[in-house]
PQR file with spaces between the fields and no chain letter, atoms N, CA, C, O and H, PARSE charges and radii, in Angstrom:
ATOM       1  N    MET     1       0.838   -1.184    0.000 -0.4000 1.5000
ATOM       2  CA   MET     1       0.000    0.000    0.000 -0.0000 2.0000
ATOM       3  C    MET     1       0.876    1.237    0.000  0.5500 1.7000
ATOM       4  O    MET     1       1.983    1.231    0.539 -0.5500 1.4000
ATOM       5  N    SER     2       0.372    2.293   -0.608 -0.4000 1.5000
ATOM       6  CA   SER     2       1.081    3.571   -0.564 -0.0000 2.0000
ATOM       7  C    SER     2       0.278    4.534    0.303  0.5500 1.7000
ATOM       8  O    SER     2      -0.890    4.288    0.603 -0.5500 1.4000
ATOM       9  H    SER     2      -0.527    2.298   -1.046  0.4000 1.0000
ATOM      10  N    ALA     3       0.909    5.618    0.695 -0.4000 1.5000
ATOM      11  CA   ALA     3       0.240    6.629    1.511 -0.0000 2.0000
ATOM      12  C    ALA     3      -1.016    7.111    0.789  0.5500 1.7000
ATOM      13  O    ALA     3      -1.069    7.152   -0.441 -0.5500 1.4000
ATOM      14  H    ALA     3       1.858    5.818    0.450  0.4000 1.0000
ATOM      15  N    GLN     4      -2.027    7.474    1.581 -0.4000 1.5000
ATOM      16  CA   GLN     4      -3.255    7.971    0.978 -0.0000 2.0000
ATOM      17  C    GLN     4      -3.967    8.953    1.897  0.5500 1.7000
ATOM      18  O    GLN     4      -3.795    8.932    3.116 -0.5500 1.4000
ATOM      19  H    GLN     4      -1.985    7.441    2.580  0.4000 1.0000
ATOM      20  N    VAL     5      -4.765    9.806    1.285 -0.4000 1.5000
ATOM      21  CA   VAL     5      -5.641   10.701    2.031 -0.0000 2.0000
ATOM      22  C    VAL     5      -6.912    9.912    2.314  0.5500 1.7000
ATOM      23  O    VAL     5      -7.543    9.400    1.389 -0.5500 1.4000
ATOM      24  H    VAL     5      -4.904    9.823    0.295  0.4000 1.0000
ATOM      25  N    THR     6      -7.292    9.811    3.584 -0.4000 1.5000
ATOM      26  CA   THR     6      -8.476    9.034    3.938 -0.0000 2.0000
ATOM      27  C    THR     6      -9.695    9.900    4.210  0.5500 1.7000
ATOM      28  O    THR     6     -10.829    9.429    4.122 -0.5500 1.4000
ATOM      29  H    THR     6      -6.780   10.227    4.335  0.4000 1.0000
ATOM      30  N    ARG     7      -9.464   11.162    4.538 -0.4000 1.5000
ATOM      31  CA   ARG     7     -10.557   12.131    4.721 -0.0000 2.0000
ATOM      32  C    ARG     7     -10.031   13.498    4.332  0.5500 1.7000
ATOM      33  O    ARG     7      -8.868   13.824    4.570 -0.5500 1.4000
ATOM      34  H    ARG     7      -8.543   11.545    4.609  0.4000 1.0000
ATOM      35  N    TYR     8     -10.912   14.300    3.724 -0.4000 1.5000
ATOM      36  CA   TYR     8     -10.500   15.631    3.297 -0.0000 2.0000
ATOM      37  C    TYR     8     -11.638   16.606    3.504  0.5500 1.7000
ATOM      38  O    TYR     8     -12.757   16.380    3.045 -0.5500 1.4000
ATOM      39  H    TYR     8     -11.856   14.035    3.531  0.4000 1.0000
ATOM      40  N    GLY     9     -11.346   17.693    4.199 -0.4000 1.5000
ATOM      41  CA   GLY     9     -12.323   18.759    4.406 -0.0000 2.0000
ATOM      42  C    GLY     9     -11.703   20.086    4.000  0.5500 1.7000
ATOM      43  O    GLY     9     -10.551   20.134    3.568 -0.5500 1.4000
ATOM      44  H    GLY     9     -10.437   17.877    4.572  0.4000 1.0000
ATOM      45  N    THR    10     -12.451   21.139    4.135 -0.4000 1.5000
ATOM      46  CA   THR    10     -11.969   22.454    3.758 -0.0000 2.0000
ATOM      47  C    THR    10     -10.774   22.876    4.599  0.5500 1.7000
ATOM      48  O    THR    10      -9.823   23.465    4.084 -0.5500 1.4000
ATOM      49  H    THR    10     -13.387   21.100    4.485  0.4000 1.0000
ATOM      50  N    LEU    11     -10.822   22.573    5.901 -0.4000 1.5000
ATOM      51  CA   LEU    11      -9.767   23.029    6.801 -0.0000 2.0000
ATOM      52  C    LEU    11      -8.990   21.909    7.481  0.5500 1.7000
ATOM      53  O    LEU    11      -8.115   22.171    8.307 -0.5500 1.4000
ATOM      54  H    LEU    11     -11.594   22.094    6.319  0.4000 1.0000
ATOM      55  N    ASP    12      -9.304   20.662    7.139 -0.4000 1.5000
ATOM      56  CA   ASP    12      -8.559   19.557    7.745 -0.0000 2.0000
ATOM      57  C    ASP    12      -8.497   18.362    6.811  0.5500 1.7000
ATOM      58  O    ASP    12      -9.249   18.269    5.841 -0.5500 1.4000
ATOM      59  H    ASP    12     -10.015   20.449    6.468  0.4000 1.0000
ATOM      60  N    MET    13      -7.596   17.458    7.120 -0.4000 1.5000
ATOM      61  CA   MET    13      -7.474   16.238    6.334 -0.0000 2.0000
ATOM      62  C    MET    13      -6.865   15.148    7.210  0.5500 1.7000
ATOM      63  O    MET    13      -6.120   15.430    8.148 -0.5500 1.4000
ATOM      64  H    MET    13      -6.986   17.533    7.908  0.4000 1.0000
ATOM      65  N    GLN    14      -7.194   13.913    6.890 -0.4000 1.5000
ATOM      66  CA   GLN    14      -6.594   12.768    7.562 -0.0000 2.0000
ATOM      67  C    GLN    14      -5.835   11.977    6.509  0.5500 1.7000
ATOM      68  O    GLN    14      -6.329   11.743    5.406 -0.5500 1.4000
ATOM      69  H    GLN    14      -7.799   13.684    6.127  0.4000 1.0000
ATOM      70  N    VAL    15      -4.622   11.569    6.874 -0.4000 1.5000
ATOM      71  CA   VAL    15      -3.817   10.760    5.972 -0.0000 2.0000
ATOM      72  C    VAL    15      -3.452    9.446    6.644  0.5500 1.7000
ATOM      73  O    VAL    15      -3.394    9.355    7.870 -0.5500 1.4000
ATOM      74  H    VAL    15      -4.221   11.760    7.770  0.4000 1.0000
ATOM      75  N    CYS    16      -3.207    8.439    5.830 -0.4000 1.5000
ATOM      76  CA   CYS    16      -2.720    7.142    6.290 -0.0000 2.0000
ATOM      77  C    CYS    16      -1.361    6.969    5.624  0.5500 1.7000
ATOM      78  O    CYS    16      -1.269    6.839    4.404 -0.5500 1.4000
ATOM      79  H    CYS    16      -3.254    8.513    4.834  0.4000 1.0000
ATOM      80  N    VAL    17      -0.308    6.971    6.438 -0.4000 1.5000
ATOM      81  CA   VAL    17       1.056    6.975    5.917 -0.0000 2.0000
ATOM      82  C    VAL    17       1.920    5.963    6.666  0.5500 1.7000
ATOM      83  O    VAL    17       1.554    5.535    7.760 -0.5500 1.4000
ATOM      84  H    VAL    17      -0.383    7.077    7.429  0.4000 1.0000
ATOM      85  N    PRO    18       3.065    5.574    6.091 -0.5600 1.5000
ATOM      86  CA   PRO    18       3.967    4.677    6.816  0.2800 2.0000
ATOM      87  C    PRO    18       4.341    5.270    8.176  0.5500 1.7000
ATOM      88  O    PRO    18       4.582    6.472    8.288 -0.5500 1.4000
ATOM      89  N    ALA    19       4.388    4.438    9.189 -0.4000 1.5000
ATOM      90  CA   ALA    19       4.645    4.887   10.559 -0.0000 2.0000
ATOM      91  C    ALA    19       6.011    5.552   10.715  0.5500 1.7000
ATOM      92  O    ALA    19       6.199    6.366   11.619 -0.5500 1.4000
ATOM      93  H    ALA    19       4.192    3.461    9.098  0.4000 1.0000
ATOM      94  N    ASP    20       6.956    5.219    9.856 -0.4000 1.5000
ATOM      95  CA   ASP    20       8.294    5.791   10.005 -0.0000 2.0000
ATOM      96  C    ASP    20       8.496    7.101    9.249  0.5500 1.7000
ATOM      97  O    ASP    20       9.601    7.643    9.246 -0.5500 1.4000
ATOM      98  H    ASP    20       6.803    4.557    9.122  0.4000 1.0000
ATOM      99  N    TRP    21       7.457    7.615    8.615 -0.4000 1.5000
ATOM     100  CA   TRP    21       7.583    8.897    7.925 -0.0000 2.0000
ATOM     101  C    TRP    21       7.797   10.018    8.931  0.5500 1.7000
ATOM     102  O    TRP    21       7.210   10.020   10.013 -0.5500 1.4000
ATOM     103  H    TRP    21       6.559    7.175    8.617  0.4000 1.0000
ATOM     104  N    SER    22       8.640   10.966    8.560 -0.4000 1.5000
ATOM     105  CA   SER    22       8.872   12.147    9.386 -0.0000 2.0000
ATOM     106  C    SER    22       7.715   13.125    9.229  0.5500 1.7000
ATOM     107  O    SER    22       6.916   13.010    8.300 -0.5500 1.4000
ATOM     108  H    SER    22       9.116   10.964    7.681  0.4000 1.0000
ATOM     109  N    ASP    23       7.633   14.078   10.133 -0.4000 1.5000
ATOM     110  CA   ASP    23       6.605   15.112   10.027 -0.0000 2.0000
ATOM     111  C    ASP    23       6.719   15.843    8.688  0.5500 1.7000
ATOM     112  O    ASP    23       5.709   16.144    8.052 -0.5500 1.4000
ATOM     113  H    ASP    23       8.282   14.172   10.887  0.4000 1.0000
ATOM     114  N    ALA    24       7.946   16.125    8.266 -0.4000 1.5000
ATOM     115  CA   ALA    24       8.154   16.829    6.998 -0.0000 2.0000
ATOM     116  C    ALA    24       7.632   16.005    5.818  0.5500 1.7000
ATOM     117  O    ALA    24       7.016   16.559    4.908 -0.5500 1.4000
ATOM     118  H    ALA    24       8.767   15.880    8.782  0.4000 1.0000
ATOM     119  N    GLN    25       7.867   14.704    5.823 -0.4000 1.5000
ATOM     120  CA   GLN    25       7.370   13.845    4.743 -0.0000 2.0000
ATOM     121  C    GLN    25       5.843   13.856    4.710  0.5500 1.7000
ATOM     122  O    GLN    25       5.244   13.881    3.635 -0.5500 1.4000
ATOM     123  H    GLN    25       8.367   14.254    6.563  0.4000 1.0000
ATOM     124  N    ILE    26       5.221   13.837    5.873 -0.4000 1.5000
ATOM     125  CA   ILE    26       3.760   13.847    5.961 -0.0000 2.0000
ATOM     126  C    ILE    26       3.211   15.143    5.403  0.5500 1.7000
ATOM     127  O    ILE    26       2.261   15.131    4.619 -0.5500 1.4000
ATOM     128  H    ILE    26       5.708   13.816    6.746  0.4000 1.0000
ATOM     129  N    GLN    27       3.796   16.257    5.796 -0.4000 1.5000
ATOM     130  CA   GLN    27       3.316   17.551    5.321 -0.0000 2.0000
ATOM     131  C    GLN    27       3.552   17.713    3.822  0.5500 1.7000
ATOM     132  O    GLN    27       2.702   18.269    3.126 -0.5500 1.4000
ATOM     133  H    GLN    27       4.567   16.266    6.433  0.4000 1.0000
ATOM     134  N    GLU    28       4.679   17.243    3.316 -0.4000 1.5000
ATOM     135  CA   GLU    28       4.944   17.306    1.882 -0.0000 2.0000
ATOM     136  C    GLU    28       3.935   16.471    1.100  0.5500 1.7000
ATOM     137  O    GLU    28       3.453   16.904    0.054 -0.5500 1.4000
ATOM     138  H    GLU    28       5.369   16.792    3.882  0.4000 1.0000
ATOM     139  N    PHE    29       3.614   15.286    1.596 -0.4000 1.5000
ATOM     140  CA   PHE    29       2.617   14.433    0.955 -0.0000 2.0000
ATOM     141  C    PHE    29       1.263   15.138    0.926  0.5500 1.7000
ATOM     142  O    PHE    29       0.601   15.176   -0.111 -0.5500 1.4000
ATOM     143  H    PHE    29       4.006   14.934    2.446  0.4000 1.0000
ATOM     144  N    ALA    30       0.856   15.691    2.058 -0.4000 1.5000
ATOM     145  CA   ALA    30      -0.440   16.374    2.144 -0.0000 2.0000
ATOM     146  C    ALA    30      -0.511   17.540    1.162  0.5500 1.7000
ATOM     147  O    ALA    30      -1.517   17.716    0.476 -0.5500 1.4000
ATOM     148  H    ALA    30       1.393   15.660    2.901  0.4000 1.0000
ATOM     149  N    GLU    31       0.552   18.332    1.094 -0.4000 1.5000
ATOM     150  CA   GLU    31       0.578   19.477    0.173 -0.0000 2.0000
ATOM     151  C    GLU    31       0.518   19.024   -1.280  0.5500 1.7000
ATOM     152  O    GLU    31      -0.121   19.666   -2.114 -0.5500 1.4000
ATOM     153  H    GLU    31       1.369   18.189    1.652  0.4000 1.0000
ATOM     154  N    ARG    32       1.182   17.923   -1.576 -0.4000 1.5000
ATOM     155  CA   ARG    32       1.192   17.399   -2.943 -0.0000 2.0000
ATOM     156  C    ARG    32      -0.203   16.904   -3.351  0.5500 1.7000
ATOM     157  O    ARG    32      -0.651   17.139   -4.473 -0.5500 1.4000
ATOM     158  H    ARG    32       1.702   17.402   -0.899  0.4000 1.0000
ATOM     159  N    GLU    33      -0.879   16.217   -2.424 -0.4000 1.5000
ATOM     160  CA   GLU    33      -2.203   15.663   -2.723 -0.0000 2.0000
ATOM     161  C    GLU    33      -3.285   16.738   -2.802  0.5500 1.7000
ATOM     162  O    GLU    33      -4.083   16.763   -3.739 -0.5500 1.4000
ATOM     163  H    GLU    33      -0.515   16.026   -1.512  0.4000 1.0000
ATOM     164  N    TYR    34      -3.300   17.618   -1.812 -0.4000 1.5000
ATOM     165  CA   TYR    34      -4.287   18.701   -1.731 -0.0000 2.0000
ATOM     166  C    TYR    34      -3.595   19.947   -1.224  0.5500 1.7000
ATOM     167  O    TYR    34      -3.512   20.153   -0.013 -0.5500 1.4000
ATOM     168  H    TYR    34      -2.652   17.597   -1.051  0.4000 1.0000
ATOM     169  N    PRO    35      -3.096   20.783   -2.121 -0.5600 1.5000
ATOM     170  CA   PRO    35      -2.423   22.004   -1.672  0.2800 2.0000
ATOM     171  C    PRO    35      -3.333   22.810   -0.740  0.5500 1.7000
ATOM     172  O    PRO    35      -4.501   23.056   -1.042 -0.5500 1.4000
ATOM     173  N    CYS    36      -2.770   23.208    0.389 -0.4000 1.5000
ATOM     174  CA   CYS    36      -3.542   23.878    1.426 -0.0000 2.0000
ATOM     175  C    CYS    36      -4.018   25.261    0.992  0.5500 1.7000
ATOM     176  O    CYS    36      -5.172   25.629    1.214 -0.5500 1.4000
ATOM     177  H    CYS    36      -1.821   23.008    0.634  0.4000 1.0000
ATOM     178  N    GLY    37      -3.117   26.022    0.373 -0.4000 1.5000
ATOM     179  CA   GLY    37      -3.496   27.359   -0.075 -0.0000 2.0000
ATOM     180  C    GLY    37      -3.265   28.444    0.972  0.5500 1.7000
ATOM     181  O    GLY    37      -3.545   29.615    0.716 -0.5500 1.4000
ATOM     182  H    GLY    37      -2.180   25.723    0.193  0.4000 1.0000
ATOM     183  N    THR    38      -2.758   28.073    2.149 -0.4000 1.5000
ATOM     184  CA   THR    38      -2.439   29.086    3.161 -0.0000 2.0000
ATOM     185  C    THR    38      -0.927   29.247    3.232  0.5500 1.7000
ATOM     186  O    THR    38      -0.180   28.386    2.765 -0.5500 1.4000
ATOM     187  H    THR    38      -2.531   27.122    2.357  0.4000 1.0000
ATOM     188  N    LYS    39      -0.485   30.340    3.812 -0.4000 1.5000
ATOM     189  CA   LYS    39       0.941   30.634    3.925 -0.0000 2.0000
ATOM     190  C    LYS    39       1.695   29.517    4.655  0.5500 1.7000
ATOM     191  O    LYS    39       2.792   29.145    4.239 -0.5500 1.4000
ATOM     192  H    LYS    39      -1.091   31.039    4.191  0.4000 1.0000
ATOM     193  N    ASN    40       1.135   28.991    5.716 -0.4000 1.5000
ATOM     194  CA   ASN    40       1.811   27.977    6.527 -0.0000 2.0000
ATOM     195  C    ASN    40       1.563   26.552    6.046  0.5500 1.7000
ATOM     196  O    ASN    40       2.239   25.630    6.501 -0.5500 1.4000
ATOM     197  H    ASN    40       0.244   29.294    6.055  0.4000 1.0000
ATOM     198  N    GLY    41       0.630   26.353    5.154 -0.4000 1.5000
ATOM     199  CA   GLY    41       0.344   25.005    4.661 -0.0000 2.0000
ATOM     200  C    GLY    41      -0.302   24.124    5.720  0.5500 1.7000
ATOM     201  O    GLY    41      -0.815   24.623    6.722 -0.5500 1.4000
ATOM     202  H    GLY    41       0.081   27.103    4.784  0.4000 1.0000
ATOM     203  N    TRP    42      -0.276   22.827    5.500 -0.4000 1.5000
ATOM     204  CA   TRP    42      -0.874   21.880    6.432 -0.0000 2.0000
ATOM     205  C    TRP    42       0.017   21.715    7.664  0.5500 1.7000
ATOM     206  O    TRP    42       1.241   21.648    7.552 -0.5500 1.4000
ATOM     207  H    TRP    42       0.141   22.422    4.686  0.4000 1.0000
ATOM     208  N    SER    43      -0.608   21.650    8.833 -0.4000 1.5000
ATOM     209  CA   SER    43       0.143   21.387   10.062 -0.0000 2.0000
ATOM     210  C    SER    43      -0.468   20.173   10.755  0.5500 1.7000
ATOM     211  O    SER    43      -1.682   19.973   10.743 -0.5500 1.4000
ATOM     212  H    SER    43      -1.603   21.705    8.924  0.4000 1.0000
ATOM     213  N    ILE    44       0.393   19.378   11.351 -0.4000 1.5000
ATOM     214  CA   ILE    44      -0.046   18.162   12.031 -0.0000 2.0000
ATOM     215  C    ILE    44      -0.737   18.530   13.334  0.5500 1.7000
ATOM     216  O    ILE    44      -0.236   19.339   14.115 -0.5500 1.4000
ATOM     217  H    ILE    44       1.380   19.540   11.361  0.4000 1.0000
ATOM     218  N    ARG    45      -1.875   17.932   13.551 -0.4000 1.5000
ATOM     219  CA   ARG    45      -2.615   18.142   14.794 -0.0000 2.0000
ATOM     220  C    ARG    45      -1.843   17.430   15.911  0.5500 1.7000
ATOM     221  O    ARG    45      -1.643   16.216   15.854 -0.5500 1.4000
ATOM     222  H    ARG    45      -2.282   17.275   12.917  0.4000 1.0000
ATOM     223  N    ARG    46      -1.420   18.174   16.907 -0.4000 1.5000
ATOM     224  CA   ARG    46      -0.532   17.663   17.945 -0.0000 2.0000
ATOM     225  C    ARG    46      -1.267   17.139   19.168  0.5500 1.7000
ATOM     226  O    ARG    46      -2.400   17.521   19.461 -0.5500 1.4000
ATOM     227  H    ARG    46      -1.582   19.160   16.953  0.4000 1.0000
ATOM     228  N    HIS    47      -0.568   16.236   19.877 -0.4000 1.5000
ATOM     229  CA   HIS    47      -1.089   15.675   21.130 -0.0000 2.0000
ATOM     230  C    HIS    47      -1.508   16.821   22.047  0.5500 1.7000
ATOM     231  O    HIS    47      -0.782   17.804   22.194 -0.5500 1.4000
ATOM     232  H    HIS    47       0.352   15.926   19.639  0.4000 1.0000
ATOM     233  N    GLY    48      -2.661   16.690   22.651 -0.4000 1.5000
ATOM     234  CA   GLY    48      -3.187   17.727   23.526 -0.0000 2.0000
ATOM     235  C    GLY    48      -4.189   18.647   22.842  0.5500 1.7000
ATOM     236  O    GLY    48      -4.917   19.372   23.521 -0.5500 1.4000
ATOM     237  H    GLY    48      -3.251   15.891   22.531  0.4000 1.0000
ATOM     238  N    ASP    49      -4.241   18.633   21.512 -0.4000 1.5000
ATOM     239  CA   ASP    49      -5.221   19.441   20.781 -0.0000 2.0000
ATOM     240  C    ASP    49      -6.606   18.892   21.110  0.5500 1.7000
ATOM     241  O    ASP    49      -6.839   17.688   21.007 -0.5500 1.4000
ATOM     242  H    ASP    49      -3.649   18.045   20.961  0.4000 1.0000
ATOM     243  N    SER    50      -7.514   19.764   21.499 -0.4000 1.5000
ATOM     244  CA   SER    50      -8.859   19.309   21.898 -0.0000 2.0000
ATOM     245  C    SER    50      -9.584   18.585   20.764  0.5500 1.7000
ATOM     246  O    SER    50     -10.440   17.740   21.026 -0.5500 1.4000
ATOM     247  H    SER    50      -7.325   20.742   21.582  0.4000 1.0000
ATOM     248  N    ALA    51      -9.260   18.897   19.525 -0.4000 1.5000
ATOM     249  CA   ALA    51      -9.914   18.238   18.386 -0.0000 2.0000
ATOM     250  C    ALA    51      -9.531   16.760   18.275  0.5500 1.7000
ATOM     251  O    ALA    51     -10.235   15.994   17.617 -0.5500 1.4000
ATOM     252  H    ALA    51      -8.564   19.583   19.312  0.4000 1.0000
ATOM     253  N    LEU    52      -8.433   16.352   18.904 -0.4000 1.5000
ATOM     254  CA   LEU    52      -8.056   14.940   18.891 -0.0000 2.0000
ATOM     255  C    LEU    52      -8.845   14.134   19.918  0.5500 1.7000
ATOM     256  O    LEU    52      -8.827   12.904   19.895 -0.5500 1.4000
ATOM     257  H    LEU    52      -7.862   16.975   19.438  0.4000 1.0000
ATOM     258  N    ALA    53      -9.527   14.822   20.809 -0.4000 1.5000
ATOM     259  CA   ALA    53     -10.364   14.167   21.827 -0.0000 2.0000
ATOM     260  C    ALA    53      -9.605   13.076   22.586  0.5500 1.7000
ATOM     261  O    ALA    53     -10.139   11.998   22.846 -0.5500 1.4000
ATOM     262  H    ALA    53      -9.541   15.822   20.828  0.4000 1.0000
ATOM     263  N    GLY    54      -8.355   13.373   22.936 -0.4000 1.5000
ATOM     264  CA   GLY    54      -7.564   12.435   23.707 -0.0000 2.0000
ATOM     265  C    GLY    54      -6.816   11.396   22.892  0.5500 1.7000
ATOM     266  O    GLY    54      -6.022   10.638   23.449 -0.5500 1.4000
ATOM     267  H    GLY    54      -7.921   14.249   22.725  0.4000 1.0000
ATOM     268  N    ALA    55      -7.047   11.341   21.604 -0.4000 1.5000
ATOM     269  CA   ALA    55      -6.353   10.366   20.747 -0.0000 2.0000
ATOM     270  C    ALA    55      -4.905   10.801   20.527  0.5500 1.7000
ATOM     271  O    ALA    55      -4.560   11.966   20.719 -0.5500 1.4000
ATOM     272  H    ALA    55      -7.692   11.957   21.152  0.4000 1.0000
ATOM     273  N    SER    56      -4.086    9.872   20.133 -0.4000 1.5000
ATOM     274  CA   SER    56      -2.685   10.136   19.834 -0.0000 2.0000
ATOM     275  C    SER    56      -2.558   10.908   18.524  0.5500 1.7000
ATOM     276  O    SER    56      -3.478   10.915   17.706 -0.5500 1.4000
ATOM     277  H    SER    56      -4.367    8.925   19.978  0.4000 1.0000
ATOM     278  N    GLU    57      -1.412   11.554   18.335 -0.4000 1.5000
ATOM     279  CA   GLU    57      -1.131   12.205   17.047 -0.0000 2.0000
ATOM     280  C    GLU    57      -1.077   11.179   15.929  0.5500 1.7000
ATOM     281  O    GLU    57      -1.544   11.427   14.818 -0.5500 1.4000
ATOM     282  H    GLU    57      -0.665   11.548   18.999  0.4000 1.0000
ATOM     283  N    ARG    58      -0.506   10.032   16.234 -0.4000 1.5000
ATOM     284  CA   ARG    58      -0.309    8.962   15.248 -0.0000 2.0000
ATOM     285  C    ARG    58      -1.070    7.729   15.725  0.5500 1.7000
ATOM     286  O    ARG    58      -0.648    7.044   16.657 -0.5500 1.4000
ATOM     287  H    ARG    58      -0.127    9.830   17.137  0.4000 1.0000
ATOM     288  N    VAL    59      -2.190    7.462   15.073 -0.4000 1.5000
ATOM     289  CA   VAL    59      -3.045    6.334   15.444 -0.0000 2.0000
ATOM     290  C    VAL    59      -2.753    5.165   14.511  0.5500 1.7000
ATOM     291  O    VAL    59      -2.880    5.303   13.295 -0.5500 1.4000
ATOM     292  H    VAL    59      -2.532    8.018   14.316  0.4000 1.0000
ATOM     293  N    PRO    60      -2.364    4.018   15.058 -0.5600 1.5000
ATOM     294  CA   PRO    60      -2.076    2.870   14.191  0.2800 2.0000
ATOM     295  C    PRO    60      -3.278    2.503   13.313  0.5500 1.7000
ATOM     296  O    PRO    60      -4.419    2.467   13.776 -0.5500 1.4000
ATOM     297  N    CYS    61      -2.994    2.237   12.054 -0.4000 1.5000
ATOM     298  CA   CYS    61      -4.038    1.843   11.111 -0.0000 2.0000
ATOM     299  C    CYS    61      -4.425    0.390   11.390  0.5500 1.7000
ATOM     300  O    CYS    61      -3.555   -0.470   11.526 -0.5500 1.4000
ATOM     301  H    CYS    61      -2.068    2.266   11.678  0.4000 1.0000
ATOM     302  N    ARG    62      -5.705    0.123   11.474 -0.4000 1.5000
ATOM     303  CA   ARG    62      -6.193   -1.241   11.725 -0.0000 2.0000
ATOM     304  C    ARG    62      -6.119   -2.117   10.484  0.5500 1.7000
ATOM     305  O    ARG    62      -6.012   -3.339   10.576 -0.5500 1.4000
ATOM     306  H    ARG    62      -6.411    0.822   11.364  0.4000 1.0000
ATOM     307  N    LYS    63      -6.177   -1.480    9.331 -0.4000 1.5000
ATOM     308  CA   LYS    63      -6.220   -2.225    8.077 -0.0000 2.0000
ATOM     309  C    LYS    63      -4.827   -2.550    7.526  0.5500 1.7000
ATOM     310  O    LYS    63      -4.621   -3.608    6.932 -0.5500 1.4000
ATOM     311  H    LYS    63      -6.264   -0.486    9.257  0.4000 1.0000
ATOM     312  N    PHE    64      -3.876   -1.638    7.726 -0.4000 1.5000
ATOM     313  CA   PHE    64      -2.537   -1.795    7.157 -0.0000 2.0000
ATOM     314  C    PHE    64      -1.479   -1.685    8.248  0.5500 1.7000
ATOM     315  O    PHE    64      -1.153   -0.579    8.681 -0.5500 1.4000
ATOM     316  H    PHE    64      -4.043   -0.778    8.208  0.4000 1.0000
ATOM     317  N    PRO    65      -0.942   -2.811    8.695 -0.5600 1.5000
ATOM     318  CA   PRO    65       0.110   -2.786    9.721  0.2800 2.0000
ATOM     319  C    PRO    65       1.300   -1.939    9.250  0.5500 1.7000
ATOM     320  O    PRO    65       1.671   -1.971    8.077 -0.5500 1.4000
ATOM     321  N    GLY    66       1.883   -1.190   10.173 -0.4000 1.5000
ATOM     322  CA   GLY    66       3.026   -0.352    9.821 -0.0000 2.0000
ATOM     323  C    GLY    66       2.635    1.013    9.296  0.5500 1.7000
ATOM     324  O    GLY    66       3.495    1.802    8.905 -0.5500 1.4000
ATOM     325  H    GLY    66       1.581   -1.164   11.126  0.4000 1.0000
ATOM     326  N    TYR    67       1.337    1.298    9.286 -0.4000 1.5000
ATOM     327  CA   TYR    67       0.823    2.600    8.847 -0.0000 2.0000
ATOM     328  C    TYR    67       0.114    3.287   10.012  0.5500 1.7000
ATOM     329  O    TYR    67      -0.362    2.631   10.939 -0.5500 1.4000
ATOM     330  H    TYR    67       0.638    0.657    9.604  0.4000 1.0000
ATOM     331  N    VAL    68       0.053    4.606    9.948 -0.4000 1.5000
ATOM     332  CA   VAL    68      -0.643    5.392   10.981 -0.0000 2.0000
ATOM     333  C    VAL    68      -1.553    6.420   10.331  0.5500 1.7000
ATOM     334  O    VAL    68      -1.333    6.845    9.196 -0.5500 1.4000
ATOM     335  H    VAL    68       0.439    5.138    9.195  0.4000 1.0000
ATOM     336  N    HIS    69      -2.574    6.808   11.072 -0.4000 1.5000
ATOM     337  CA   HIS    69      -3.491    7.860   10.640 -0.0000 2.0000
ATOM     338  C    HIS    69      -3.086    9.133   11.376  0.5500 1.7000
ATOM     339  O    HIS    69      -2.839    9.116   12.582 -0.5500 1.4000
ATOM     340  H    HIS    69      -2.753    6.463   11.994  0.4000 1.0000
ATOM     341  N    ILE    70      -3.022   10.226   10.638 -0.4000 1.5000
ATOM     342  CA   ILE    70      -2.620   11.515   11.188 -0.0000 2.0000
ATOM     343  C    ILE    70      -3.571   12.573   10.667  0.5500 1.7000
ATOM     344  O    ILE    70      -3.907   12.597    9.483 -0.5500 1.4000
ATOM     345  H    ILE    70      -3.222   10.239    9.658  0.4000 1.0000
ATOM     346  N    MET    71      -4.004   13.455   11.572 -0.4000 1.5000
ATOM     347  CA   MET    71      -4.867   14.579   11.196 -0.0000 2.0000
ATOM     348  C    MET    71      -3.999   15.813   10.959  0.5500 1.7000
ATOM     349  O    MET    71      -3.025   16.060   11.670 -0.5500 1.4000
ATOM     350  H    MET    71      -3.731   13.436   12.533  0.4000 1.0000
ATOM     351  N    LEU    72      -4.382   16.578    9.942 -0.4000 1.5000
ATOM     352  CA   LEU    72      -3.699   17.840    9.636 -0.0000 2.0000
ATOM     353  C    LEU    72      -4.734   18.951    9.549  0.5500 1.7000
ATOM     354  O    LEU    72      -5.883   18.723    9.172 -0.5500 1.4000
ATOM     355  H    LEU    72      -5.174   16.377    9.364  0.4000 1.0000
ATOM     356  N    ASP    73      -4.308   20.150    9.903 -0.4000 1.5000
ATOM     357  CA   ASP    73      -5.182   21.333    9.837 -0.0000 2.0000
ATOM     358  C    ASP    73      -4.574   22.395    8.952  0.5500 1.7000
ATOM     359  O    ASP    73      -3.353   22.518    8.849 -0.5500 1.4000
ATOM     360  H    ASP    73      -3.374   20.336   10.209  0.4000 1.0000
ATOM     361  N    ALA    74      -5.452   23.172    8.305 -0.4000 1.5000
ATOM     362  CA   ALA    74      -5.008   24.278    7.448 -0.0000 2.0000
ATOM     363  C    ALA    74      -4.609   25.458    8.314  0.5500 1.7000
ATOM     364  O    ALA    74      -4.204   26.497    7.793 -0.5500 1.4000
ATOM     365  H    ALA    74      -6.443   23.072    8.389  0.4000 1.0000
């Protein structure tokens, strides 16, 4: 499997990417798939953000071992 966008909204997106990808690789992938259009581009939703509702920044994918789901915000 290759990295993919699993959800996309106007101001946020969820990606499923290899667990060993760096933050920079994740953001580059997100920008390539759906350019954000803002000066700062996509940013990873960090641990402690209320929108994560207590979930981790990197949630293991149930379908593809070795992959994680990550939320990004515009």
